[in-house]
Backbone atoms as SQL, in Angstrom:
CREATE TABLE atoms (id INTEGER PRIMARY KEY, chain TEXT, resi INTEGER, resn TEXT, atom TEXT, x REAL, y REAL, z REAL);
INSERT INTO atoms VALUES
  (1, 'A', 1, 'MET', 'N', 0.849, -1.182, 0.000),
  (2, 'A', 1, 'MET', 'CA', 0.000, 0.000, 0.000),
  (3, 'A', 1, 'MET', 'C', 0.892, 1.242, 0.000),
  (4, 'A', 2, 'PRO', 'N', 0.623, 2.198, -0.853),
  (5, 'A', 2, 'PRO', 'CA', 1.487, 3.372, -0.949),
  (6, 'A', 2, 'PRO', 'C', 1.339, 4.374, 0.199),
  (7, 'A', 3, 'ILE', 'N', 0.320, 4.236, 1.036),
  (8, 'A', 3, 'ILE', 'CA', 0.175, 5.116, 2.194),
  (9, 'A', 3, 'ILE', 'C', 0.746, 4.400, 3.413),
  (10, 'A', 4, 'ILE', 'N', 1.725, 5.034, 4.042),
  (11, 'A', 4, 'ILE', 'CA', 2.372, 4.458, 5.223),
  (12, 'A', 4, 'ILE', 'C', 1.871, 5.209, 6.452),
  (13, 'A', 5, 'VAL', 'N', 1.483, 4.463, 7.482),
  (14, 'A', 5, 'VAL', 'CA', 1.002, 5.056, 8.722),
  (15, 'A', 5, 'VAL', 'C', 2.146, 5.052, 9.729),
  (16, 'A', 6, 'ASN', 'N', 2.553, 6.245, 10.152),
  (17, 'A', 6, 'ASN', 'CA', 3.650, 6.392, 11.109),
  (18, 'A', 6, 'ASN', 'C', 3.140, 6.709, 12.510),
  (19, 'A', 7, 'LEU', 'N', 1.994, 6.166, 12.857),
  (20, 'A', 7, 'LEU', 'CA', 1.401, 6.448, 14.161),
  (21, 'A', 7, 'LEU', 'C', 2.308, 5.961, 15.286),
  (22, 'A', 8, 'ASP', 'N', 2.908, 4.794, 15.117),
  (23, 'A', 8, 'ASP', 'CA', 3.783, 4.258, 16.156),
  (24, 'A', 8, 'ASP', 'C', 5.000, 5.154, 16.391),
  (25, 'A', 9, 'VAL', 'N', 5.503, 5.777, 15.328),
  (26, 'A', 9, 'VAL', 'CA', 6.647, 6.689, 15.449),
  (27, 'A', 9, 'VAL', 'C', 6.253, 7.913, 16.277),
  (28, 'A', 10, 'MET', 'N', 5.103, 8.498, 15.966),
  (29, 'A', 10, 'MET', 'CA', 4.652, 9.681, 16.709),
  (30, 'A', 10, 'MET', 'C', 4.335, 9.341, 18.160),
  (31, 'A', 11, 'MET', 'N', 3.767, 8.165, 18.386),
  (32, 'A', 11, 'MET', 'CA', 3.475, 7.744, 19.759),
  (33, 'A', 11, 'MET', 'C', 4.772, 7.586, 20.546),
  (34, 'A', 12, 'ALA', 'N', 5.790, 7.033, 19.918),
  (35, 'A', 12, 'ALA', 'CA', 7.087, 6.860, 20.587),
  (36, 'A', 12, 'ALA', 'C', 7.717, 8.219, 20.894),
  (37, 'A', 13, 'LYS', 'N', 7.621, 9.148, 19.957),
  (38, 'A', 13, 'LYS', 'CA', 8.172, 10.493, 20.179),
  (39, 'A', 13, 'LYS', 'C', 7.487, 11.185, 21.348),
  (40, 'A', 14, 'ARG', 'N', 6.205, 10.925, 21.515),
  (41, 'A', 14, 'ARG', 'CA', 5.432, 11.555, 22.598),
  (42, 'A', 14, 'ARG', 'C', 5.399, 10.685, 23.853),
  (43, 'A', 15, 'LYS', 'N', 6.077, 9.528, 23.798),
  (44, 'A', 15, 'LYS', 'CA', 6.117, 8.580, 24.926),
  (45, 'A', 15, 'LYS', 'C', 4.701, 8.237, 25.400),
  (46, 'A', 16, 'MET', 'N', 3.859, 7.865, 24.444),
  (47, 'A', 16, 'MET', 'CA', 2.468, 7.543, 24.735),
  (48, 'A', 16, 'MET', 'C', 2.171, 6.114, 24.313),
  (49, 'A', 17, 'SER', 'N', 1.482, 5.389, 25.155),
  (50, 'A', 17, 'SER', 'CA', 1.116, 4.012, 24.851),
  (51, 'A', 17, 'SER', 'C', -0.160, 3.978, 24.013),
  (52, 'A', 18, 'LEU', 'N', -0.399, 2.835, 23.405),
  (53, 'A', 18, 'LEU', 'CA', -1.608, 2.650, 22.608),
  (54, 'A', 18, 'LEU', 'C', -2.841, 2.770, 23.499),
  (55, 'A', 19, 'ASN', 'N', -2.766, 2.237, 24.717),
  (56, 'A', 19, 'ASN', 'CA', -3.897, 2.334, 25.651),
  (57, 'A', 19, 'ASN', 'C', -4.201, 3.782, 26.008),
  (58, 'A', 20, 'GLU', 'N', -3.154, 4.559, 26.279),
  (59, 'A', 20, 'GLU', 'CA', -3.346, 5.958, 26.646),
  (60, 'A', 20, 'GLU', 'C', -3.936, 6.757, 25.489),
  (61, 'A', 21, 'LEU', 'N', -3.412, 6.542, 24.272),
  (62, 'A', 21, 'LEU', 'CA', -3.944, 7.238, 23.109),
  (63, 'A', 21, 'LEU', 'C', -5.391, 6.844, 22.855),
  (64, 'A', 22, 'SER', 'N', -5.682, 5.567, 23.016),
  (65, 'A', 22, 'SER', 'CA', -7.039, 5.062, 22.821),
  (66, 'A', 22, 'SER', 'C', -8.033, 5.778, 23.739),
  (67, 'A', 23, 'GLU', 'N', -7.654, 5.950, 24.993),
  (68, 'A', 23, 'GLU', 'CA', -8.527, 6.629, 25.955),
  (69, 'A', 23, 'GLU', 'C', -8.706, 8.101, 25.609),
  (70, 'A', 24, 'LYS', 'N', -7.609, 8.768, 25.242),
  (71, 'A', 24, 'LYS', 'CA', -7.670, 10.200, 24.976),
  (72, 'A', 24, 'LYS', 'C', -8.399, 10.528, 23.683),
  (73, 'A', 25, 'VAL', 'N', -8.318, 9.627, 22.690),
  (74, 'A', 25, 'VAL', 'CA', -8.965, 9.856, 21.399),
  (75, 'A', 25, 'VAL', 'C', -10.385, 9.308, 21.387),
  (76, 'A', 26, 'ASP', 'N', -10.706, 8.489, 22.395),
  (77, 'A', 26, 'ASP', 'CA', -12.000, 7.818, 22.488),
  (78, 'A', 26, 'ASP', 'C', -12.244, 6.919, 21.279),
  (79, 'A', 27, 'LEU', 'N', -11.260, 6.064, 21.018),
  (80, 'A', 27, 'LEU', 'CA', -11.315, 5.095, 19.936),
  (81, 'A', 27, 'LEU', 'C', -10.979, 3.736, 20.538),
  (82, 'A', 28, 'THR', 'N', -11.637, 2.692, 20.079),
  (83, 'A', 28, 'THR', 'CA', -11.357, 1.383, 20.654),
  (84, 'A', 28, 'THR', 'C', -9.913, 0.986, 20.389),
  (85, 'A', 29, 'LEU', 'N', -9.375, 0.196, 21.288),
  (86, 'A', 29, 'LEU', 'CA', -8.006, -0.268, 21.168),
  (87, 'A', 29, 'LEU', 'C', -7.802, -1.057, 19.882),
  (88, 'A', 30, 'SER', 'N', -8.790, -1.872, 19.512),
  (89, 'A', 30, 'SER', 'CA', -8.660, -2.678, 18.292),
  (90, 'A', 30, 'SER', 'C', -8.658, -1.809, 17.035),
  (91, 'A', 31, 'ASN', 'N', -9.497, -0.786, 16.977),
  (92, 'A', 31, 'ASN', 'CA', -9.505, 0.105, 15.809),
  (93, 'A', 31, 'ASN', 'C', -8.219, 0.908, 15.705),
  (94, 'A', 32, 'LEU', 'N', -7.708, 1.356, 16.833),
  (95, 'A', 32, 'LEU', 'CA', -6.457, 2.096, 16.841),
  (96, 'A', 32, 'LEU', 'C', -5.288, 1.196, 16.435),
  (97, 'A', 33, 'SER', 'N', -5.339, -0.037, 16.859),
  (98, 'A', 33, 'SER', 'CA', -4.303, -1.012, 16.499),
  (99, 'A', 33, 'SER', 'C', -4.314, -1.294, 14.998),
  (100, 'A', 34, 'ILE', 'N', -5.488, -1.416, 14.424),
  (101, 'A', 34, 'ILE', 'CA', -5.618, -1.630, 12.972),
  (102, 'A', 34, 'ILE', 'C', -5.019, -0.450, 12.217),
  (103, 'A', 35, 'LEU', 'N', -5.276, 0.747, 12.701),
  (104, 'A', 35, 'LEU', 'CA', -4.707, 1.942, 12.076),
  (105, 'A', 35, 'LEU', 'C', -3.185, 1.952, 12.223),
  (106, 'A', 36, 'LYS', 'N', -2.703, 1.647, 13.422),
  (107, 'A', 36, 'LYS', 'CA', -1.275, 1.685, 13.709),
  (108, 'A', 36, 'LYS', 'C', -0.486, 0.698, 12.855),
  (109, 'A', 37, 'THR', 'N', -1.054, -0.466, 12.599),
  (110, 'A', 37, 'THR', 'CA', -0.357, -1.488, 11.815),
  (111, 'A', 37, 'THR', 'C', -0.486, -1.277, 10.317),
  (112, 'A', 38, 'GLY', 'N', -1.237, -0.256, 9.908),
  (113, 'A', 38, 'GLY', 'CA', -1.371, 0.038, 8.483),
  (114, 'A', 38, 'GLY', 'C', -2.387, -0.828, 7.771),
  (115, 'A', 39, 'LYS', 'N', -3.225, -1.531, 8.527),
  (116, 'A', 39, 'LYS', 'CA', -4.225, -2.422, 7.920),
  (117, 'A', 39, 'LYS', 'C', -5.556, -1.719, 7.662),
  (118, 'A', 40, 'ALA', 'N', -5.677, -0.486, 8.105),
  (119, 'A', 40, 'ALA', 'CA', -6.924, 0.258, 7.910),
  (120, 'A', 40, 'ALA', 'C', -7.073, 0.648, 6.443),
  (121, 'A', 41, 'LYS', 'N', -8.284, 0.610, 5.954),
  (122, 'A', 41, 'LYS', 'CA', -8.584, 0.998, 4.575),
  (123, 'A', 41, 'LYS', 'C', -8.982, 2.464, 4.476),
  (124, 'A', 42, 'ALA', 'N', -9.365, 3.052, 5.608),
  (125, 'A', 42, 'ALA', 'CA', -9.806, 4.445, 5.621),
  (126, 'A', 42, 'ALA', 'C', -9.666, 5.005, 7.027),
  (127, 'A', 43, 'ILE', 'N', -9.674, 6.331, 7.117),
  (128, 'A', 43, 'ILE', 'CA', -9.679, 7.002, 8.418),
  (129, 'A', 43, 'ILE', 'C', -10.568, 8.235, 8.300),
  (130, 'A', 44, 'ARG', 'N', -11.391, 8.444, 9.284),
  (131, 'A', 44, 'ARG', 'CA', -12.253, 9.627, 9.302),
  (132, 'A', 44, 'ARG', 'C', -11.406, 10.854, 9.637),
  (133, 'A', 45, 'PHE', 'N', -11.760, 11.969, 9.036),
  (134, 'A', 45, 'PHE', 'CA', -11.042, 13.204, 9.341),
  (135, 'A', 45, 'PHE', 'C', -11.179, 13.550, 10.821),
  (136, 'A', 46, 'SER', 'N', -12.325, 13.267, 11.408),
  (137, 'A', 46, 'SER', 'CA', -12.516, 13.575, 12.831),
  (138, 'A', 46, 'SER', 'C', -11.573, 12.740, 13.702),
  (139, 'A', 47, 'THR', 'N', -11.335, 11.493, 13.296),
  (140, 'A', 47, 'THR', 'CA', -10.393, 10.634, 14.024),
  (141, 'A', 47, 'THR', 'C', -8.975, 11.146, 13.856),
  (142, 'A', 48, 'LEU', 'N', -8.613, 11.498, 12.637),
  (143, 'A', 48, 'LEU', 'CA', -7.283, 12.031, 12.361),
  (144, 'A', 48, 'LEU', 'C', -7.060, 13.332, 13.135),
  (145, 'A', 49, 'GLU', 'N', -8.083, 14.177, 13.175),
  (146, 'A', 49, 'GLU', 'CA', -8.000, 15.431, 13.921),
  (147, 'A', 49, 'GLU', 'C', -7.775, 15.169, 15.409),
  (148, 'A', 50, 'ALA', 'N', -8.515, 14.232, 15.971),
  (149, 'A', 50, 'ALA', 'CA', -8.387, 13.911, 17.391),
  (150, 'A', 50, 'ALA', 'C', -6.998, 13.371, 17.711),
  (151, 'A', 51, 'ILE', 'N', -6.470, 12.500, 16.843),
  (152, 'A', 51, 'ILE', 'CA', -5.134, 11.941, 17.045),
  (153, 'A', 51, 'ILE', 'C', -4.093, 13.059, 16.980),
  (154, 'A', 52, 'CYS', 'N', -4.225, 13.948, 16.012),
  (155, 'A', 52, 'CYS', 'CA', -3.280, 15.054, 15.861),
  (156, 'A', 52, 'CYS', 'C', -3.323, 15.995, 17.069),
  (157, 'A', 53, 'LYS', 'N', -4.518, 16.240, 17.609),
  (158, 'A', 53, 'LYS', 'CA', -4.634, 17.092, 18.790),
  (159, 'A', 53, 'LYS', 'C', -3.924, 16.473, 19.979),
  (160, 'A', 54, 'VAL', 'N', -4.163, 15.186, 20.200),
  (161, 'A', 54, 'VAL', 'CA', -3.582, 14.498, 21.351),
  (162, 'A', 54, 'VAL', 'C', -2.063, 14.385, 21.211),
  (163, 'A', 55, 'LEU', 'N', -1.584, 14.071, 20.016),
  (164, 'A', 55, 'LEU', 'CA', -0.142, 13.901, 19.800),
  (165, 'A', 55, 'LEU', 'C', 0.560, 15.211, 19.448),
  (166, 'A', 56, 'ASN', 'N', -0.218, 16.296, 19.330),
  (167, 'A', 56, 'ASN', 'CA', 0.329, 17.608, 18.984),
  (168, 'A', 56, 'ASN', 'C', 1.202, 17.513, 17.720),
  (169, 'A', 57, 'CYS', 'N', 0.577, 17.058, 16.631),
  (170, 'A', 57, 'CYS', 'CA', 1.305, 16.888, 15.377),
  (171, 'A', 57, 'CYS', 'C', 0.402, 17.238, 14.193),
  (172, 'A', 58, 'GLN', 'N', 0.942, 17.137, 13.004),
  (173, 'A', 58, 'GLN', 'CA', 0.211, 17.388, 11.771),
  (174, 'A', 58, 'GLN', 'C', -0.162, 16.052, 11.119),
  (175, 'A', 59, 'PRO', 'N', -1.207, 16.014, 10.281),
  (176, 'A', 59, 'PRO', 'CA', -1.567, 14.774, 9.597),
  (177, 'A', 59, 'PRO', 'C', -0.403, 14.165, 8.811),
  (178, 'A', 60, 'GLY', 'N', 0.453, 15.031, 8.244),
  (179, 'A', 60, 'GLY', 'CA', 1.615, 14.550, 7.494),
  (180, 'A', 60, 'GLY', 'C', 2.657, 13.861, 8.358),
  (181, 'A', 61, 'ASP', 'N', 2.598, 14.088, 9.680),
  (182, 'A', 61, 'ASP', 'CA', 3.494, 13.385, 10.583),
  (183, 'A', 61, 'ASP', 'C', 3.040, 11.943, 10.788),
  (184, 'A', 62, 'ILE', 'N', 1.776, 11.688, 10.535),
  (185, 'A', 62, 'ILE', 'CA', 1.202, 10.351, 10.745),
  (186, 'A', 62, 'ILE', 'C', 1.076, 9.588, 9.446),
  (187, 'A', 63, 'LEU', 'N', 0.672, 10.263, 8.373),
  (188, 'A', 63, 'LEU', 'CA', 0.458, 9.617, 7.091),
  (189, 'A', 63, 'LEU', 'C', 1.535, 10.035, 6.090),
  (190, 'A', 64, 'GLU', 'N', 2.039, 9.068, 5.344),
  (191, 'A', 64, 'GLU', 'CA', 3.108, 9.319, 4.371),
  (192, 'A', 64, 'GLU', 'C', 2.804, 8.562, 3.090),
  (193, 'A', 65, 'PHE', 'N', 3.083, 9.184, 1.960),
  (194, 'A', 65, 'PHE', 'CA', 2.912, 8.535, 0.661),
  (195, 'A', 65, 'PHE', 'C', 4.249, 8.016, 0.172),
  (196, 'A', 66, 'SER', 'N', 4.248, 6.770, -0.272),
  (197, 'A', 66, 'SER', 'CA', 5.478, 6.172, -0.812),
  (198, 'A', 66, 'SER', 'C', 5.106, 5.313, -2.012),
  (199, 'A', 67, 'GLU', 'N', 5.845, 5.455, -3.102),
  (200, 'A', 67, 'GLU', 'CA', 5.557, 4.685, -4.318),
  (201, 'A', 67, 'GLU', 'C', 6.246, 3.325, -4.329),
  (202, 'A', 68, 'LYS', 'N', 6.926, 2.971, -3.279),
  (203, 'A', 68, 'LYS', 'CA', 7.661, 1.702, -3.225),
  (204, 'A', 68, 'LYS', 'C', 6.740, 0.517, -3.284);
């Protein structure tokens, strides 16, 4: 898939666990895990906004395009 999800990188930079992010974003642990592993087929803008607010980052810090 040409879209790479760098959620784990941003979480590590912010020293935040998946459980903590899940609680703060109000997203189930399983849905957040699917997103983190890059298996998600889509993401709602509201979810992306909430993640960016909690991690204090930009959408481009989480999502990356690669033609590899």
